[in-house]
MIVEX-238156 format. One record per residue (C-alpha): x, y, z. Coordinates in steps of 0.1 Angstrom, whole numbers, plus 2048, in hexadecimal, padded with zeros to 3 digits. Each point is the difference from the previous one (the first is absolute). Example, Ala and Ser with C-alpha at 12.3 -4.5 7.8 and 13.67 -1.06 7.14 Angstrom:
<nodes>
87B7D384E;80E8227F9;
</nodes>
This chain:
<nodes>
7D965F755;80181F7E9;7E681A804;7F781A7E6;80182580A;7E18157FC;80E80E7E0;8037DD7F1;7DE7F280A;7ED7F27E2;7DF8107F7;7E27F17F0;7F980D7DD;7DD7F77F2;8027FD7DA;7E87ED7E9;7F17F081F;8207EF80A;81580881F;8258077F9;81B808819;81681E7F8;81B810814;7FD82480B;8168137E7;80E81981A;8137FC820;80D81781B;826802802;81381081D;81A8197F4;81381181D;8108197E8;7DF80C7F1;7FE826802;7E0814806;7F9825802;80D80F821;7DF811807;7E67E87F1;7FF7E681B;7FD81981D;7E58147EE;7EC7E17F7;8047F3824;7F282080F;7E27FF7E8;7F97DC807;802806826;7E881D7FD;7E77EA7EC;8037E3819;7FA81781E;7E48117ED;7ED7DF801;8037FE826;7F5825802;7E17F87EB;7F87E2816;7FF81881E;7E68147EE;81681D7F7;80A8107DF;8247F87F8;8058217ED;7F381481E;8187ED817;81F8067EA;7F78247FB;7FD805825;8227F0805;80F8167E6;7F182080F;80B7F6823;8247FB7F4;80581A7E6;7E1817800;80D81981A;82080F80D;7FB7EC820;7FB7E07ED;81F8057EB;81580881E;7F47E1813;8077EB7E1;82380D7FE;8057F9826;7F67DB7FA;8167FE7E1;820809812;8057E0814;7F27EC7E2;81A80F7E9;81D7FA818;7F67DC808;7F97FA7DB;82380B7F8;80D7E981B;7EF7E17F3;8078097DC;826802804;7FF7DD80F;7E97F27E6;81880C7E5;8197E580A;7E47E7806;800803826;7DC7FE80B;7FF81881E;7DE7FD810;80D810820;7FC8257F9;7E480281A;8187F481B;81C8167F3;7E881E801;7F77F8824;8247FC80B;8088217F0;7E4811813;80C7EF821;82480A7FB;7F78247F8;7EA80281E;81C7F3816;8148207F9;7E381480F;7FD7E981E;8247FC80A;80E8227F5;7E681980A;81781E804;8138027E0;8028217EC;7E18047EB;8108007DD;8117DF807;7E17EB805;7F37FB7DD;8217F67F0;8077E981D;7DE7F17FF;8047FA7DA;8217EE806;7F27EB81C;7E17F77EB;8147F67E2;8187EC815;7E37EE812;7F07F67DF;8227F67F1;8087E981D;7DE7F07FD;8067FB7DB;8217EF809;7ED7E7816;7F17F37DF;8208047EB;8187ED816;7EB7DF802;7F98037DB;8258057F7;8117E7818;7E67E6807;7EA8017E1;7E1809815;7E380B7EA;7FD825803;7DA8007FB;7FB7EC820;81B812815;7F68237F6;7DB7F9806;8067F1822;81681D80A;7E28177FA;7ED7F081D;81F802817;8028267F8;7DB805808;8047EE821;81E816808;7EB81E7F8;7E57F3818;81A7FA81B;80C8247FF;7DF8137FD;7EE7EA81A;81F7FE816;81E816808;7F981B7E7;7DB805807;7F7824808;7F7802825;7E981D7F8;7EF7EF7E2;7E27F2813;80C7DC7FA;8038067DA;81A7EA7F0;81881A7F4;81F81480A;7FF82480B;7FB81A7E4;81F80B7EF;80D823805;7FD8197E3;8257FB7F9;7FA7DB7FB;7E38057E7;8048057DA;7F58227F5;7DE8027EF;7FA80E7DD;7E681A7F8;7EB7FD820;7F67DC7F8;80B7DE80E;8187FD7E3;82480280D;8248017F5;8017DA7FE;7F48067DC;8218107F8;8137E380F;7EC7E77EB;8068137E0;825802808;8007DA805;7F17FC7DE;81B8167F0;81C7ED812;7F17DE7F7;7FD8097DB;82380E7FF;80F7E2811;7EF7E87E8;8078137E0;822810806;8157EC818;8147E07FD;7ED7F181D;7DF8077EE;80E7EF7E1;80A7E2815;7DE7FE80F;7EF8017DE;8177E57F4;7FA7EB81F;7DA8047FC;8017F77DB;8197E3801;80E7F4822;8177E67F0;80F81A7E8;80581881D;8117E5814;8177F87E3;8088257FD;80D7FF824;7E2812810;7FC7F5824;7DC7F5803;8017FC826;80F823805;7E480F7EA;7E57EE813;80D80E821;8038237F2;7DF8007EE;7ED7F381F;81081B815;7F681A7E8;7DD7F27FC;7FB7FF826;80F822804;7E78107E8;7E37F0812;81080A821;8018247F4;7DB7FE7F7;7FA7F5824;81381D80E;7ED8187E9;7DF7F280B;806805826;8118217FC;7EA80F7E4;7DD7F1806;7FB7EF822;819815814;8047E2817;8067DB7FE;7DE7EF804;7EF7DF7FD;7F77F97DB;81881A7F3;7FE7F07DE;7DF7F67F0;8137E87E9;8168187EC;81B7E57FD;7E87E77F0;7EE81A7EA;82280C7F3;8037DF7EE;7E380A7EA;8108237FB;8217F07F4;7F07E67E9;7E78197F0;81E8157F8;8147E37F1;81B80981A;8068217EF;80781B81A;7F181C7EB;7E07ED7FA;7FF7F8825;7F9824807;7E07FD7EC;7F57DE80D;80780A825;7E881E7FB;7E77E97EF;8007E781D;80181D819;7E180D7EF;7EE7DF803;807800826;7F3823805;7E37FA7E8;7F77E2815;7F781781D;7E98147EA;7EA7E27F6;7F67FB824;7E781C7FC;7ED7EC7E6;7FF7DF812;8207EE7F8;81B7F9819;8228107FB;80F7DD7FD;7F18007DD;8218117F5;8137E280D;7EB7E97EB;8078157E2;8257FF807;7FF7DA803;7ED7FD7E0;81A8167EE;81C7EA80D;7EE7E07F7;7FA80C7DC;82380D7FE;8107DF80A;7E87ED7E9;8088177E3;8257FD805;7FE7DA7FF;7E97FF7E2;8158187ED;81C7E77FF;7EB7E77EC;7FA8027DB;7E67EF7EA;8127EA7E8;7F37EB7E3;
</nodes>
C-alpha cells in the first residue's frame, strides 16, 4: 500500500462553503551536493544553542544575559582567564586535528579520548622506567612515546576496519573504555605514588620532565607544539601529493580507487596520524599541566574535540579559533558556579551546540522545491 509523504499530504481548502482537496505545492528534496556558506551553519548553531540554554537558565530563575556575561568574563576578562582558556584549548586543538584528518576520508574516529589516554600513559612510562636519563632527552623522548602510544591505539581501530570491515564507530568507542581501564590499573596499581597518601596517581615528574611555562602562568610550551601541528597539517593537505590523494579519497572514493590510490593504506596511515596527534595531546597534558599521570587525566577532551572539528568544518586554521571558543566555554563554566549554576552547564551548552550543528548540517542538504 502506497503512503504519501508529508510533503504530498492533501490539505483541505474551504472555498464557497465547499471542501476541496489540494496537494501541498512544495516538497522537501534531498540534495547531497547542495552548497551552503562555510560559516553560516556553525554561527547559527551557536546562536540557537545559546537561545536553547537561555531557556533553561531562565527556568532556574537566573538572567541568561548575566550568566553568559559571567562566562565571558571568566574566560576572556583577565590575563588569568585567557591563559587558562589557552591551556584548555591546546589538547582540544590537537585532538580536533586528529579526528579531522580521519573525517576527511570519511573514517569516523570517536576514539580520540582513548588515544589521548594512551599517549599520556606511554609518555609517563618513560619517567617511570627511565628515571636517570639526561635532562634534555626527556621531553623529546616523552613526545615520541606519547605519539607512538596514540598511533598504536589508532591502529587497533584501523586494522579491524581495513581487513575485517568492522565499523570504526563501535571499535574506536569501545577502545576508549579499555584505555580508561588501563589508566585505572596503572594509577591504582604498580605506578601509584607510595608517598601520595593513597591518591591514584604517579609520583610527580622532575623539572626536566615538565614542559616549560610561559609568562609566569600555567600556559606552557605545548601551545607551540599545537600551532606547529596546525602548520604541518595545513601544509600536508594543501601542498603534498598525499594531501591531494586524501582530498580525492574524501570527495569520491570510487574515483580515487580507479586512480590507483590504495584506500586501505590510507586508512591505516590516517588512523596512525589521527591517534598520534591525540597521543601528543595526552603527553602535553601530563607534562605541561598535571605533571603526573593521574586518575581522570582527561575531562573528555577527546569527545569535545569532535565539536571543535565540526564547528571548524575540518579546517585547521579555523580550528584554532573554535578550540579557543570551546576552551572558553569550559573555563567560563567554572565562573558561573559563583551565581548558582553548576560548572557542568558548559557541558550542556557544548551538547546543544553539537545537536544544532548536526541538525543544521542535515537540513542544509534539503531544498524546498515546487
